[in-house]
C-alpha positions in Angstrom: -0.1 0.0 0.4 1.1 3.5 -1.0 1.0 7.3 -0.4 0.3 9.2 -3.5 0.5 12.8 -3.3 -1.0 14.6 -6.4 -1.2 18.1 -7.9 -5.5 19.0 -8.9 -6.2 20.1 -12.2 -8.8 21.9 -10.8 -8.6 25.7 -9.2 -11.3 25.1 -6.5 -8.3 22.8 -4.2 -7.2 24.6 -1.8 -3.6 23.6 -1.4 -0.9 22.5 -4.4 -0.9 18.7 -3.2 -3.9 16.4 -1.8 -3.2 13.2 -0.2 -4.3 9.3 -1.6 -4.0 5.9 -0.7 -3.3 3.2 -3.5 -2.3 -0.2 -3.7 -0.6 0.0 -6.6 3.3 1.6 -6.6 2.8 4.4 -9.2 4.8 6.1 -11.4 5.3 9.9 -11.1 4.0 11.6 -13.8 1.2 9.8 -13.9 -2.1 10.6 -14.8 -4.9 9.9 -12.0 -8.6 10.3 -11.7 -9.0 11.0 -7.7 -12.0 12.2 -5.6 -12.6 16.2 -4.6 -16.0 16.8 -3.0 -18.1 14.6 -4.6 -16.6 15.1 -8.1 -13.9 13.6 -9.8 -10.5 15.4 -11.6 -8.2 14.6 -12.8 -4.5 15.1 -10.8 -1.1 14.3 -11.7 1.4 12.4 -9.0 4.1 14.0 -7.7 5.3 12.0 -5.0 4.7 8.5 -4.2 5.5 6.9 -0.5 4.6 3.6 1.2 2.6 3.6 3.8 5.0 1.9 6.4 7.0 4.9 5.5 4.3 7.6 7.1 2.2 5.5 9.5 2.6 8.0 11.6 1.5 11.3 10.0 -1.5 9.1 7.9 -2.7 8.5 12.1 -2.6 12.1 13.0 -4.4 12.8 10.2 -7.7 14.6 11.3 -9.7 12.9 8.6 -10.4 9.6 6.2 -8.0 9.1 3.7 -9.7 8.7 0.7 -8.5 5.8 -2.4 -7.5 7.1 -5.9 -8.2 5.3 -9.3 -4.7 4.9 -11.3 -5.8 5.3 -14.9 -3.6 3.5 -17.9 -1.7 7.2 -18.6 1.6 5.9 -17.0 4.5 8.9 -17.9 1.8 11.2 -18.7 4.3 13.8 -17.7 8.4 13.5 -17.2 9.6 14.8 -13.5 11.6 17.0 -15.0 8.4 18.9 -16.5 6.6 19.1 -13.7 9.5 20.6 -11.6 9.6 23.7 -14.6 5.8 23.5 -13.4 6.5 24.2 -10.0 9.3 26.8 -11.1 6.5 28.2 -13.4 4.2 28.7 -10.4 6.5 29.6 -8.3 7.3 32.6 -10.5 3.9 33.4 -11.8 2.5 33.3 -7.8 -0.3 31.1 -8.9 -1.9 27.3 -7.5 0.4 24.4 -8.9 -2.5 22.1 -10.4 -4.2 25.0 -12.5 -0.7 26.1 -13.5 -0.3 22.5 -15.8 -4.2 22.5 -16.7 -3.5 26.0 -18.3 -0.2 24.2 -20.1 -2.2 21.3 -21.1 -4.3 21.1 -24.3 -8.0 19.3 -23.8 -6.4 16.1 -22.0 -6.0 13.2 -25.3 -7.3 9.6 -24.1 -5.5 7.8 -21.8 -4.6 5.0 -24.7 -2.6 7.8 -26.1 0.1 8.4 -23.5 0.2 4.9 -21.9 2.3 5.1 -25.0 5.3 7.2 -23.1 7.0 4.7 -22.2 7.8 3.2 -25.6 9.1 5.7 -27.3 12.7 6.0 -28.1 15.2 4.4 -25.4 17.9 7.1 -26.2 18.3 9.8 -23.5 19.1 12.7 -24.9 23.0 14.7 -23.8 23.5 18.2 -24.0 24.5 20.8 -22.4 21.6 23.5 -21.9 23.2 26.6 -23.1 20.7 29.3 -24.5 21.3 30.6 -28.3 19.5 33.8 -30.0 19.1 34.5 -33.8 17.4 37.6 -35.1 17.0 38.3 -38.9 14.7 37.7 -42.2 12.0 34.6 -41.4 14.6 32.5 -44.7 17.5 33.4 -42.4 16.2 31.9 -39.1 14.6 29.3 -40.9 18.3 28.2 -42.7 20.1 28.3 -39.4 17.0 26.7 -37.8 17.0 23.4 -40.4 20.9 23.2 -40.1 20.3 22.6 -36.1 17.9 20.2 -37.0 20.5 17.8 -39.2 23.2 17.7 -36.6 20.2 17.4 -33.0 19.0 14.5 -35.8 22.7 13.2 -36.4 23.2 13.1 -32.1 20.3 11.3 -32.4 18.1 13.9 -30.2 14.8 15.4 -31.1 14.5 18.9 -31.6 11.0 20.8 -29.9 9.9 23.4 -32.7 7.4 26.1 -30.3 5.4 28.8 -31.8 2.6 30.8 -30.7 -0.4 30.2 -33.0 -1.7 28.1 -35.6 -0.9 29.5 -38.5 2.8 30.0 -37.6 3.4 26.2 -37.3 1.6 25.9 -40.9 4.1 28.4 -42.0 6.9 26.4 -40.7 6.0 23.3 -41.1 5.9 23.8 -44.8 9.7 25.1 -44.4 11.3 22.1 -42.2 9.3 19.1 -43.1 11.2 19.3 -46.6 12.9 15.4 -46.8 12.4 14.6 -42.6 8.0 14.6 -43.5 8.4 11.1 -41.8 9.5 11.9 -38.4 7.9 15.8 -39.0 4.8 15.8 -36.5 2.3 18.6 -36.3 0.4 19.6 -32.9 -1.5 22.3 -32.2 -5.1 23.3 -30.5 -6.7 23.3 -34.2 -6.8 20.0 -34.9 -9.5 17.8 -34.0 -9.8 15.8 -31.2 -9.4 12.3 -32.8 -6.6 13.6 -35.9 -4.3 14.9 -32.8 -4.6 12.0 -31.3 -3.6 9.8 -33.7 -0.2 12.6 -34.6 0.3 12.9 -30.5 0.4 8.4 -30.7 3.0 7.8 -33.3 5.3 11.2 -32.1 5.9 9.2 -28.8 6.3 5.5 -30.3 8.5 6.9 -33.0 12.3 5.1 -32.7 13.8 7.6 -34.7 14.2 11.2 -33.3 11.7 13.1 -34.1 10.6 17.5 -35.3 8.2 18.4 -33.1 6.3 21.5 -34.0 3.6 22.8 -31.5 2.6 25.2 -29.5 3.4 25.8 -26.1 0.5 22.9 -25.0 2.3 20.0 -26.5 5.2 20.4 -24.0 4.8 18.4 -21.6 5.4 15.6 -24.3 7.1 12.8 -22.8 9.6 11.7 -24.9 13.2 11.4 -23.2 15.2 12.3 -26.1 14.6 15.9 -26.5 18.3 17.6 -27.2 16.7 20.9 -28.4 13.6 23.5 -28.0 13.7 26.3 -30.2 11.0 28.9 -29.2 10.3 31.3 -32.7 8.9 34.4 -32.9 9.9 34.8 -29.3 8.2 38.4 -29.6 4.9 37.2 -29.9 2.4 38.1 -27.4 0.7 35.1 -28.1 3.1 33.6 -25.8 1.0 34.3 -23.0 -1.8 32.3 -21.5 -5.4 33.5 -21.8 -7.2 33.5 -18.3 -6.5 33.4 -15.1 -3.8 32.1 -14.0 -1.4 34.4 -16.7 1.9 32.3 -17.4 4.4 33.2 -20.3 5.6 30.2 -22.5 8.5 30.6 -23.1 9.6 31.0 -19.3 8.3 27.4 -19.1 10.8 26.7 -22.4 13.1 27.4 -20.7 12.7 26.1 -17.1 11.8 23.0 -18.8 14.9 23.2 -21.2 17.2 23.5 -17.7 15.8 20.9 -15.7 16.6 18.4 -19.2 19.8 19.2 -20.2 19.0 20.4 -24.0 19.8 24.2 -25.8 17.2 26.4 -25.9 17.2 28.6 -28.6 15.1 32.0 -29.1 15.0 33.5 -32.6 13.1 36.8 -34.4 13.0 39.5 -36.7 13.7 41.7 -33.9 13.8 39.5 -30.2 12.5 41.0 -27.4 14.1 43.9 -25.6 15.3 41.4 -22.4 16.6 38.6 -24.8 19.2 40.9 -26.3 20.1 42.3 -22.6 20.8 38.2 -21.8 22.6 38.6 -25.3 25.0 41.8 -24.5 25.9 40.3 -21.1 26.7 37.0 -22.3 23.9 35.2 -20.9 22.5 34.2 -24.7 24.7 32.8 -27.4 24.5 33.4 -30.9 23.5 30.6 -33.4 23.8 32.7 -36.0 25.7 36.3 -35.9 22.8 38.8 -34.9 21.1 40.5 -38.2 21.2 44.3 -36.0 19.8 46.3 -39.6 16.9 45.2 -41.1 17.1 45.4 -45.1 14.8 45.6 -48.1 14.7 45.9 -51.6 11.7 48.9 -51.7 12.0 52.6 -51.3 10.7 53.3 -47.6 9.5 57.2 -46.2 7.6 58.1 -43.8 4.7 61.1 -44.2 3.8 63.3 -42.0 0.4 64.1 -41.9 -0.4 66.4 -40.0 0.5 68.5 -43.3 -3.2 67.2 -44.4 -5.6 69.2 -42.5 -8.5 67.4 -41.4 -12.1 68.9 -40.7 -14.8 67.9 -38.5 -16.7 66.4 -41.4 -13.5 64.9 -42.9 -10.7 63.3 -41.7 -7.6 62.9 -44.0 -7.2 58.9 -44.6 -4.7 59.0 -47.7 -1.5 60.9 -48.2 -1.4 62.8 -51.9 1.9 60.1 -52.0 -0.8 57.2 -51.0 -3.0 58.0 -53.6 -0.8 57.9 -56.4 0.8 54.6 -55.5 -2.2 53.4 -55.4 -3.2 54.7 -58.7 -0.2 53.4 -60.2 -0.3 50.2 -58.2 -4.2 49.7 -60.1 -2.1 50.2 -63.7 0.1 48.1 -62.9 -2.0 45.0 -61.6 0.7 44.4 -58.8 -0.8 44.0 -55.0 -0.7 46.5 -52.3 -1.6 45.5 -48.6 -2.5 49.0 -46.0 -1.9 48.6 -42.4 -4.9 49.6 -40.2 -3.8 49.5 -36.4 -8.0 49.3 -35.5 -10.8 47.4 -36.4 -13.9 49.5 -37.3 -14.7 53.5 -38.6 -12.9 54.8 -35.7 -11.2 53.8 -32.6 -12.2 57.0 -30.5 -15.5 59.1 -31.4 -15.1 63.0 -28.9 -17.2 65.3 -28.5 -16.7 68.3 -30.5 -18.0 70.8 -27.8 -16.3 69.7 -24.5 -14.2 67.0 -25.5 -15.5 63.8 -23.4 -14.5 60.8 -25.1 -17.2 57.8 -26.2 -16.9 55.1 -23.5 -18.8 51.8 -22.8 -21.2 51.7 -20.3 -20.4 48.5 -19.2 -16.8 48.8 -18.2 -15.9 52.3 -19.3 -13.1 51.9 -22.3 -13.1 54.0 -25.5 -15.8 52.1 -27.8 -15.0 51.7 -31.6 -17.4 53.2 -34.2 -18.5 50.6 -36.6 -20.6 51.0 -40.2 -23.5 48.2 -39.8 -26.2 47.6 -42.6 -28.7 50.6 -41.5 -26.8 52.5 -39.2 -23.7 52.9 -37.8 -22.9 51.2 -33.8 -20.6 51.6 -31.3 -18.6 48.7 -29.9 -16.5 48.1 -27.1 -13.7 45.9 -27.9 -13.0 44.4 -24.0 -16.2 43.9 -23.1 -18.5 43.2 -26.2 -21.0 46.2 -25.5 -23.0 47.0 -28.5 -25.7 50.2 -29.0 -26.2 52.2 -31.9 -24.0 55.1 -32.4 -27.5 57.6 -32.9 -26.8 59.6 -29.8 -25.8 63.0 -27.6 -22.6 63.4 -25.6 -23.6 61.9 -22.3 -21.6 65.1 -20.5 -23.3 67.8 -22.5 -26.2 66.4 -24.8 -24.5 67.8 -27.6 -24.7 66.3 -31.1 -21.6 67.0 -32.0 -19.5 64.2 -31.6 -16.5 63.6 -33.7 -14.8 61.0 -35.3 -11.4 60.4 -34.6 -8.3 57.8 -35.9 -8.6 55.9 -39.0 -9.7 52.1 -39.0 -10.3 49.3 -41.6 -13.8 50.2 -41.9 -12.8 54.0 -42.8 -10.0 53.0 -45.2 -12.1 50.3 -47.2 -14.6 53.3 -47.3 -12.1 56.2 -48.5 -10.5 53.3 -51.6 -14.1 52.9 -52.6 -14.4 56.4 -52.9 -11.1 56.8 -54.7 -11.3 53.7 -56.9 -15.0 52.2 -57.1 -13.5 49.2 -59.8 -10.3 48.3 -57.6 -11.0 44.2 -56.1 -10.5 44.5 -52.1 -10.5 42.1 -49.8 -10.9 43.4 -45.6 -9.1 41.0 -43.2 -9.6 41.3 -39.2 -11.1 39.1 -36.8 -15.1 40.0 -38.1 -14.3 39.3 -41.6 -11.9 36.3 -41.0 -13.4 35.0 -37.9 -11.7 31.4 -38.1 -8.2 30.4 -39.5 -10.0 29.1 -42.5 -11.8 32.1 -44.0 -8.4 34.2 -43.1 -6.4 32.0 -45.3 -8.8 31.9 -48.0 -8.4 35.6 -48.2 -4.8 35.8 -48.8 -4.7 33.6 -51.7 -7.8 36.0 -53.2 -5.5 38.4 -52.6 -2.2 37.2 -54.0 -4.2 36.0 -57.1 -6.0 38.7 -57.7 -3.5 40.9 -60.0 -4.3 45.0 -58.9 -5.9 43.8 -55.7 -5.4 45.4 -52.1 -6.1 44.6 -48.7 -6.6 46.4 -45.8 -5.6 44.6 -42.7 -5.6 44.9 -39.2 -1.9 43.6 -37.8 -3.9 39.7 -37.5 -3.3 39.4 -41.4 0.8 39.5 -41.1 0.1 36.1 -39.9 -1.1 35.3 -43.8 1.3 37.1 -45.7 3.8 34.6 -46.1 5.2 36.2 -50.0 6.5 39.6 -51.0 3.9 42.3 -52.1 4.7 45.2 -54.4 4.2 47.7 -52.6 2.7 47.9 -48.4 1.1 51.2 -47.0 0.9 51.5 -43.0 -2.6 53.8 -42.9 -2.5 54.4 -39.7 -0.2 53.1 -36.9 -0.1 56.3 -34.4 -3.4 55.3 -31.8 -0.9 52.5 -30.7 0.6 55.3 -28.8 -1.6 56.0 -26.6 -1.8 52.3 -25.0 -0.1 52.3 -21.7 2.5 49.2 -22.7 6.2 49.5 -21.8 6.6 47.4 -24.5 4.4 49.8 -27.2 8.0 50.6 -29.1 9.1 47.2 -29.2 5.5 46.1 -30.8 5.2 49.4 -33.7 8.8 49.1 -34.7 8.7 44.9 -35.3 5.2 45.5 -37.1 6.6 47.8 -39.2 10.1 46.0 -39.7 8.4 42.8 -40.5 5.9 44.5 -43.3 9.0 46.9 -44.3 10.8 43.3 -45.0 7.3 41.9 -47.2 7.4 45.2 -49.6 9.0 45.0 -52.7 8.7 48.3 -54.0 7.4 50.9 -52.1 6.7 50.7 -48.5 5.4 54.5 -46.7 3.9 55.1 -42.9 2.0 57.6 -42.3 1.7 59.3 -39.4 1.1 62.6 -37.3 3.6 61.9 -34.7 7.1 61.7 -37.1 9.4 62.8 -34.6 8.5 59.6 -32.9 12.2 58.2 -32.1 10.5 54.8 -33.7 9.8 55.3 -37.1 13.4 56.7 -37.6 14.6 53.4 -35.9 12.2 51.2 -38.8 13.0 53.3 -41.6 16.6 53.1 -41.2 16.7 49.3 -40.2 19.0 50.2 -37.3 18.1 47.4 -35.0 20.9 47.5 -32.1 20.3 51.6 -32.0 17.2 50.9 -30.7 17.5 48.0 -28.3 20.6 49.8 -26.6 18.1 52.8 -26.5 15.4 50.8 -24.8 17.9 49.1 -22.7 18.9 52.7 -21.1 15.4 53.9 -20.8 13.7 50.8 -19.0 16.9 50.5 -16.8 15.9 54.6 -15.6 12.6 54.0 -15.3 12.6 51.2 -13.3 11.0 48.2 -15.9 12.6 44.2 -16.8 14.2 43.6 -17.5 15.9 45.6 -15.0 12.7 45.3 -12.6 9.9 41.9 -12.2 6.6 44.2 -12.6 3.6 42.6 -10.0 0.2 43.9 -10.7 -2.9 43.1 -7.8 -5.8 44.1 -8.5 -8.4 44.4 -6.1 -12.1 44.6 -7.3 -15.3 44.9 -4.9 -17.1 47.4 -2.2 -14.6 50.9 -2.4 -14.5 50.6 1.6 -13.6 47.1 1.5 -11.1 47.1 -1.7 -9.2 50.1 0.2 -9.5 48.0 3.3 -7.4 45.2 1.4 -5.1 47.5 -0.1 -4.1 50.0 2.8 -3.0 46.1 4.3 -1.4 45.0 1.7 0.9 48.4 2.4 1.2 47.7 6.1 2.0 44.0 4.8 5.0 45.0 2.5 6.4 48.1 3.5 9.6 48.4 2.3 8.7 47.7 -1.1 8.2 50.1 -4.2 4.8 49.4 -4.6 2.2 52.7 -6.3 -1.9 52.3 -6.2 -4.5 53.9 -7.7 -7.9 53.4 -9.5 -7.9 50.9 -12.0 -8.3 51.7 -15.5 -11.0 49.8 -16.4 -14.4 49.7 -15.1 -15.7 47.6 -12.6 -19.3 45.6 -13.0 -21.7 48.1 -11.7 -21.5 48.5 -7.8 -18.0 47.8 -7.7 -14.7 48.9 -7.7 -11.1 48.3 -8.7 -8.0 49.4 -7.9 -4.4 48.7 -8.9 -1.7 48.0 -6.7 2.0 48.1 -9.1 4.9 46.2 -7.6 8.5 46.4 -8.7 11.0 44.3 -7.5 14.2 43.4 -8.1 14.5 40.7 -11.2 17.5 38.8 -9.9 15.7 38.3 -6.2 12.9 37.2 -7.8 11.2 34.6 -6.4 11.4 35.8 -2.8 9.1 33.9 -0.7 8.4 36.1 1.8 6.6 38.6 -0.5 4.9 35.1 -2.8 4.0 33.7 0.6 2.3 37.8 1.1 0.5 37.3 -2.0 -0.8 34.2 -2.0 -2.6 35.2 1.5 -4.6 37.9 -0.7 -8.4 37.7 -0.4 -10.1 35.5 -3.5 -11.0 39.1 -5.3 -7.6 40.0 -5.7 -6.5 39.1 -9.2 -2.0 39.1 -9.2 -0.3 39.4 -12.9 3.5 39.1 -12.8 4.9 40.9 -15.5 1.8 42.9 -17.2 0.7 43.9 -20.5 -0.7 47.1 -18.9 -0.1 48.6 -15.8 -3.6 50.4 -16.0 
């Protein structure tokens, strides 16, 4: 008889581990079914001990220990993966069970995972080092192919991690050539049956394999993983959605460290944090980093302040842009236009009092959209939708003015100026599915003289050169309270600039922003140096770890909670202010931002305080927004 400590996959469990008894000697990492509050839940075996060694402990328990039911999924997790997840949970101040559940796909059937012990007996013998590569996609993938060949020659498998389904499709087309038999693709967009078949084959193939997948499959218990590649490492899609919020890139690094595998981080522009590690000698070059982004296209930044707007008409295009659209039509070339936001206009203000039109539910700015019968306001945060036929809520004025440029506004203007041009639009509304987005991109590429108007999501589906590209508007991104926004804007522009073959134009009413100079010159090294200096000066990552605590509830209660938090952290740098996002009706939200020395995190004494906070406190480590 054995005592089994289990990590439950449940947010409701009060402890990270629960103890049960079992007659079988179940291997660590096995999947089990546990009884918890009259329910049956999945859990993973953290450790197992003979009853004889714990008799005193069992007798002192104030409750009766229950029996668990082992499944056939033995070895579902490697013990190294569990240790990596434990470090992840500690870093993000989150319960262990929910973190594991967040990092998994829908649980596969037990037959699939029971095959884990049947794969290659070869255990990878690599030295854990971190490597980086920066440059255009074609250059990076040339280096990745060489890496895969080297690892295969050592009888090691490679896990190639990407943030989205479309990234995986693009990567597999390039990387699987010549090794199709040993390449396995896994992601959440596949059917459960199809994923199960691929999963089984990936585990049972004795030859080294290349697994191209999202982070949800990092747990795959092959013992011969010699390298983990995290490409497009600057993508924000690596962060999980919902609570707890964890970063798959962090998990991949911890797992690579545990199994002694190489970790390779790559992108067209590496995160500033990653570049700083390279500059400090913590990461090595897989190949010389491209510190200057090159393009064949003629690049220019147009100052839109010279084009005066009126309350009745907002200047959407410059004369250069209009001329380029005409030339594109005559030459039968392809033209892509980027608009940073969906809808007609991202902001609507009162022309008399300056009041901004906001969502009545959550208080965020609403986006003006065009409808079949009438225009409407839509909140992209909570989804509230209402007619745009309204007066100013502050002064009652009818003079509401739409500011900024969205995808629909660009489309209207193009139709007005060039009524016979073939237009395609790609945003989350027009292309809600992966299949629809693929079809739109293919139609655009195969229709000479056409124009594709899209948001940033369109970049995922643009995999071939485009004759001419126009950034119609990106200025609205500067207003987002995000210290990484310059990095995001630069990466977007250089990715588009690399795709352009003839002309590349950026329209802006903020031409003096340094990021535009870096983007048009392609000087990535200077941008990184400047960002590192600024972040060090103001106390942002990688020099500080930022933890945001949001309390939501009755105003008096929240004030008490915040005062109590200040008392518990008297010596720490803690900023307290009202939340930018309006709380549900009758509630109030306040934010506390904690800045800690990155070299000393996680700290047990602070983590203990944060874990003791009430359930209405939301804790996020390394948040994208401080507000």
